[in-house]
Every structure is written in C-alpha cells, then in structure tokens.
C-alpha positions as CSV (number, residue, x, y, z in Angstrom):
1,M,0.0,0.0,0.0
2,P,1.4,3.4,-1.0
3,Q,2.6,5.6,1.9
4,T,0.0,8.3,1.1
5,V,-2.8,5.8,1.3
6,R,-1.6,4.3,4.5
7,T,-1.3,7.8,6.0
8,A,-4.9,8.6,4.9
9,V,-6.2,5.4,6.3
10,H,-4.4,6.0,9.6
11,R,-5.8,9.4,9.9
12,Q,-9.3,8.1,9.2
13,Q,-8.9,5.4,11.9
14,T,-7.6,7.9,14.3
15,R,-10.5,10.2,13.8
16,R,-12.9,7.3,14.2
17,S,-11.2,6.2,17.4
18,C,-11.3,9.7,18.8
19,H,-15.0,9.8,17.9
20,Y,-15.6,6.5,19.8
21,I,-13.6,7.8,22.8
22,R,-15.6,11.0,23.0
23,Y,-18.8,9.0,22.6
24,A,-17.7,6.6,25.4
25,A,-16.8,9.6,27.6
26,V,-20.2,11.1,27.2
27,L,-21.9,7.8,28.0
28,C,-19.7,7.4,31.1
29,A,-20.5,10.9,32.2
30,L,-24.2,10.3,31.8
31,L,-24.0,7.0,33.7
32,V,-22.1,8.7,36.5
33,A,-24.7,11.4,36.7
34,R,-27.3,8.8,37.6
35,V,-25.7,8.0,41.0
36,V,-24.2,11.4,42.1
37,S,-26.0,12.8,45.1
38,A,-26.2,16.5,46.1
39,D,-25.8,17.6,49.7
40,P,-29.0,17.5,51.8
41,V,-30.8,20.8,52.4
42,R,-29.8,22.5,55.7
43,V,-32.5,23.3,58.3
44,R,-33.3,27.0,58.6
45,Y,-36.9,26.7,59.8
46,P,-37.5,23.5,61.9
47,E,-40.8,21.8,61.5
48,G,-43.2,21.1,64.3
49,P,-46.9,20.1,64.9
50,A,-49.2,21.9,62.5
51,H,-52.6,21.5,60.9
52,G,-53.8,23.3,57.7
53,F,-56.8,23.0,55.5
54,L,-56.6,22.8,51.7
55,I,-58.8,22.7,48.6
56,L,-58.0,21.1,45.2
57,T,-59.5,22.4,42.0
58,D,-59.1,22.1,38.3
59,T,-57.5,25.0,36.3
60,A,-61.0,26.6,36.0
61,D,-61.1,26.6,39.9
62,K,-63.9,24.0,40.1
63,P,-63.5,22.2,43.4
64,L,-62.6,18.5,43.1
65,A,-61.4,17.6,46.6
66,H,-60.8,19.0,50.1
67,G,-57.9,18.1,52.2
68,E,-55.6,18.6,55.2
69,R,-51.9,18.9,55.9
70,I,-51.2,17.4,59.3
71,Q,-47.8,17.3,61.1
72,W,-46.9,15.7,64.4
73,L,-43.7,14.6,66.2
74,E,-43.1,10.9,66.5
75,K,-40.2,9.2,68.1
76,G,-37.6,11.8,67.2
77,V,-38.9,12.5,63.6
78,V,-41.5,14.7,62.0
79,A,-44.5,12.9,60.4
80,S,-46.2,15.0,57.7
81,E,-49.4,13.8,56.1
82,L,-51.2,15.3,53.1
83,I,-54.6,13.9,52.5
84,F,-57.3,14.7,49.9
85,R,-60.8,13.3,49.8
86,F,-62.4,13.7,46.4
87,D,-66.0,14.4,45.6
88,D,-66.1,11.2,43.5
89,G,-64.8,9.1,46.4
90,S,-61.2,9.0,45.4
91,L,-58.4,9.3,48.0
92,Y,-54.9,10.7,47.9
93,D,-53.0,10.0,51.2
94,E,-49.2,10.8,51.3
95,T,-47.1,10.6,54.5
96,A,-43.4,11.5,54.8
97,R,-41.4,11.0,58.0
98,F,-38.2,12.9,58.2
99,S,-35.5,14.0,60.7
100,Q,-34.2,17.5,60.9
101,K,-30.9,17.5,62.8
102,D,-28.8,20.2,60.9
103,V,-30.1,18.8,57.6
104,F,-33.4,17.4,56.4
105,R,-33.4,13.6,55.9
106,L,-36.3,11.5,54.6
107,E,-36.7,8.4,56.8
108,S,-39.8,6.8,55.2
109,Y,-42.5,7.5,52.7
110,H,-45.9,6.0,52.1
111,L,-48.4,7.0,49.3
112,V,-51.9,5.7,48.7
113,Q,-53.9,6.9,45.7
114,K,-57.1,5.2,44.6
115,G,-60.4,5.9,42.9
116,P,-61.8,7.2,39.6
117,S,-59.8,10.4,39.7
118,F,-56.6,8.4,39.1
119,S,-55.6,6.3,36.2
120,T,-53.8,3.9,38.5
121,N,-54.5,2.8,42.0
122,I,-51.2,2.8,43.9
123,D,-50.0,1.8,47.4
124,E,-46.2,2.4,47.6
125,Q,-43.8,2.8,50.4
126,F,-40.1,2.8,51.1
127,D,-37.6,3.7,53.9
128,R,-34.1,5.1,54.2
129,S,-32.6,1.7,53.8
130,G,-33.9,1.6,50.3
131,K,-36.4,-1.3,51.0
132,Y,-39.6,-0.7,49.0
133,A,-43.0,-2.4,48.4
134,V,-45.4,-1.3,45.6
135,R,-48.9,-2.5,44.8
136,S,-50.5,-1.0,41.7
137,R,-53.5,-1.7,39.5
138,E,-54.7,0.0,36.3
139,A,-58.4,-0.2,35.2
140,D,-59.5,-3.7,34.2
141,T,-56.1,-5.3,35.0
142,D,-54.8,-7.5,37.8
143,E,-52.9,-6.0,40.7
144,K,-49.1,-5.9,40.4
145,T,-46.8,-6.3,43.3
146,L,-43.1,-5.2,43.4
147,T,-40.7,-5.5,46.3
148,G,-36.9,-5.1,46.6
149,T,-34.1,-2.7,47.7
150,T,-32.6,0.2,45.8
151,E,-30.0,2.8,46.5
152,I,-31.4,6.2,47.6
153,P,-29.5,9.5,47.5
154,R,-29.1,11.4,50.7
155,D,-31.2,14.3,49.3
156,T,-34.2,12.2,48.3
157,Y,-37.2,14.2,49.5
158,N,-40.5,12.5,48.4
159,G,-43.4,14.4,50.0
160,M,-41.1,17.2,51.3
161,T,-40.9,19.7,48.4
162,P,-42.7,22.5,50.2
163,T,-40.5,22.0,53.3
164,I,-37.3,22.1,51.1
165,L,-38.4,25.3,49.3
166,K,-39.2,27.1,52.6
167,N,-35.6,26.5,53.7
168,L,-33.8,27.8,50.7
169,T,-32.1,31.1,51.1
170,K,-33.5,34.1,49.1
171,G,-33.0,33.6,45.3
172,A,-31.4,30.1,45.7
173,S,-32.2,27.1,43.5
174,A,-31.9,23.5,44.5
175,K,-31.3,20.1,42.9
176,T,-32.7,17.3,44.9
177,H,-34.1,13.8,44.1
178,L,-37.3,11.8,44.2
179,L,-37.8,8.0,44.1
180,A,-40.5,7.2,41.5
181,F,-41.9,3.8,40.6
182,T,-42.7,3.2,36.9
183,P,-43.3,0.5,38.2
184,K,-39.7,-0.3,38.9
185,P,-37.8,2.2,41.2
186,R,-36.2,5.1,39.4
187,I,-34.4,8.1,40.8
188,L,-35.5,11.5,39.4
189,E,-33.7,14.7,39.7
190,L,-35.8,17.6,40.9
191,H,-34.7,21.1,39.8
192,S,-36.4,23.9,41.8
193,T,-35.8,27.4,40.6
194,P,-37.4,30.7,41.7
195,E,-39.1,32.4,38.8
196,D,-40.5,35.6,40.2
197,T,-42.7,37.0,43.0
198,D,-46.5,37.2,42.8
199,K,-48.9,39.3,44.9
200,Y,-51.6,37.8,47.0
201,W,-54.1,39.4,49.5
202,V,-55.4,38.6,52.9
203,G,-58.4,40.8,53.2
204,G,-57.1,44.2,52.2
205,S,-53.5,43.4,53.1
206,E,-51.1,42.8,50.2
207,S,-48.1,40.4,50.4
208,T,-45.9,38.6,47.9
209,A,-45.0,34.9,47.4
210,T,-42.0,33.5,45.6
211,R,-43.1,31.4,42.6
212,F,-40.9,28.3,42.1
213,L,-40.7,26.2,38.9
214,I,-40.0,22.6,39.8
215,K,-38.8,20.4,37.0
216,P,-38.5,16.6,37.4
217,D,-35.8,15.1,35.2
218,V,-34.9,11.5,34.3
219,P,-31.1,11.7,34.5
220,G,-28.5,9.8,32.5
221,L,-29.0,7.8,29.3
222,T,-32.6,7.0,30.2
223,G,-33.2,10.8,30.5
224,V,-31.7,11.4,27.1
225,V,-34.1,8.9,25.6
226,A,-37.0,10.3,27.6
227,T,-36.3,13.8,26.2
228,V,-36.2,12.5,22.7
229,I,-39.5,10.7,22.9
230,G,-41.2,13.5,24.9
231,K,-41.6,11.4,28.1
232,Q,-39.9,13.6,30.7
233,P,-42.1,14.1,33.7
234,P,-44.1,17.4,33.6
235,S,-43.1,20.5,35.5
236,F,-45.2,22.1,38.3
237,R,-45.1,25.3,40.4
238,M,-45.3,26.2,44.0
239,W,-45.8,29.6,45.7
240,I,-44.0,30.1,49.0
241,A,-44.9,33.1,51.2
242,Q,-41.7,34.4,52.7
243,G,-41.1,36.1,56.1
244,N,-40.6,34.8,59.6
245,A,-42.7,31.7,59.0
246,P,-42.5,30.7,55.2
247,V,-45.5,28.7,54.1
248,L,-46.8,27.1,50.9
249,V,-49.8,29.1,49.6
250,R,-50.4,27.6,46.2
251,F,-49.6,24.6,44.0
252,E,-50.3,24.2,40.3
253,G,-49.5,21.1,38.2
254,P,-50.2,17.3,38.1
255,L,-50.6,15.5,41.4
256,Y,-49.5,12.2,39.9
257,A,-47.7,10.8,36.8
258,E,-49.5,11.7,33.5
259,G,-52.3,13.4,35.5
260,P,-54.1,16.6,34.6
261,P,-53.0,20.0,35.9
262,W,-54.7,20.8,39.2
263,R,-54.5,23.6,41.7
264,I,-54.1,23.4,45.5
265,G,-54.8,26.4,47.7
266,L,-55.6,27.2,51.3
267,S,-59.0,26.6,52.7
268,A,-60.9,26.6,56.1
269,P,-63.2,24.2,57.8
270,R,-67.0,24.8,57.6
271,F,-69.6,24.8,60.3
272,D,-72.7,24.9,58.1
273,G,-72.5,21.4,56.5
274,P,-70.5,19.9,53.7
275,N,-72.8,20.9,50.8
276,K,-73.4,24.5,51.7
C-alpha cells in the first residue's frame, strides 16, 4: 500500500477512534450522573406540629377535593401527612417521615392513591434503607406487586418539596431527588428554581409569594431517551410566602404521573354542613 494511502487510512482510523472515545466519555458521564447525590438541604426553619386545610381544584377553579396537611412529632422524627378526599370518592394520602438535625433527611415514605380520579391505584412505600414495596392496579387489570431494595441518594425528598423550598435562602435554587416507581424504582432529579414573585391578598392586606418552577428530570442515558420521545415528567409550580414563617400558599401542576394539571390552595373548615 502506498505511503500516502496508509497515512490517509491511519488518519481516518484515528478520527474514528477519537469519535468513539468521545462518545464513550459522554456515556460514562451520563451514567455517573445517575448516582451522584447532592448535599442534603440545611434546616433553617425547623418543622413542628401543624394542621392546615386545603382545597384542590381544576384549572378553572372548580372544586374537586378537600384536604388537610397534618404534622406531628413521632419518636424523634416529624411525620407529615397530606390527604385529599375527592367528591367522587377518590383518595390521595401521602405521608413522609423525616429527621431535621442540621439537615433534612427523609426516613420513610408512604403513598396511597385510589379511585376514579386516578388512572392507576397505587400503594407504595419505602424507607431510608432503600427497601420498598409497591402495589398497583390499572383499570380492568390485575394488581401488580413489586418489592426489593434500591439505592437512595441522601437528598431524596418525596413528599417534602414545600419544606425544602421554605428552607432555601432568598434567590437560591436546588437540585434534589425523588424516588419514583414506573413501576420499577427510578431516581428522578428535581430542579427547583425561583421564577418571580406574585402578589396575594389577605383581606385588604397585600403580600408577595415566591413562585418556584419545579422540573423533574430523568437523568443519565434514560433521560436522554425520555427527552427525545417526549416522556420527561411534567413540571409544576409552588408559591412560598416568605417572612418569619414561610408557608406554601399555592400549587399548580399534576398531582400524579401523567395526571391533569390541578391547583391546591388554602381553605378553612366549615360549620354549616359539607354541601353549603
């Protein structure tokens, strides 16, 4: 083979090898991104016993469910339950137990959603060790059961997003994680970014709340595929009233995977009957 031809072939092979090396490097970086964990969020406002009342509506503000946020102290951890009872008999019941010594740490999580408002009935739970159990059933199908153990990043905060947002410093963003079941366990990155402030009123008194955009993201190679086929989880928004006691005052987005956009706002108990 003439020298010029050998040189051209060598250059082509070198370029091809470099291309493969760069491709492999990108794949490795994406794979590593799947297991990297950010630091847990530091405690600025410790949580304690609390009880609030909520209303869930569609985007036209039609009431769909009424609910409560209940917190209590339990054996050195905070138990926080969010429960909605729908007008059609559906139930959404989510309980997160977490510790708050210097940083927030999720200790266990349990979610029950069932009824016609949901496309899938789910009973899922896991704890800090990574041990999980999931029961799910779609319409006209048999129930599926999944158990096992998976690795959980230190900043996994299922059921704790409002708590995490309340404890961010002014203007700060956060990247945390969620454990989702699809139905197998999958770690999602949760990117929370302040967008702007919006006005709200209590009687004639005007105040402002920070509007956060929260974007779930499937990391790594799976995330690249999800982006291409348009299957990344949908974003949602939360409004946090700032001050000496930050509090969630509004939510807008899907409450469950592939669900419709709903709104959650503050409410109050009634003394004149449920249908007045």
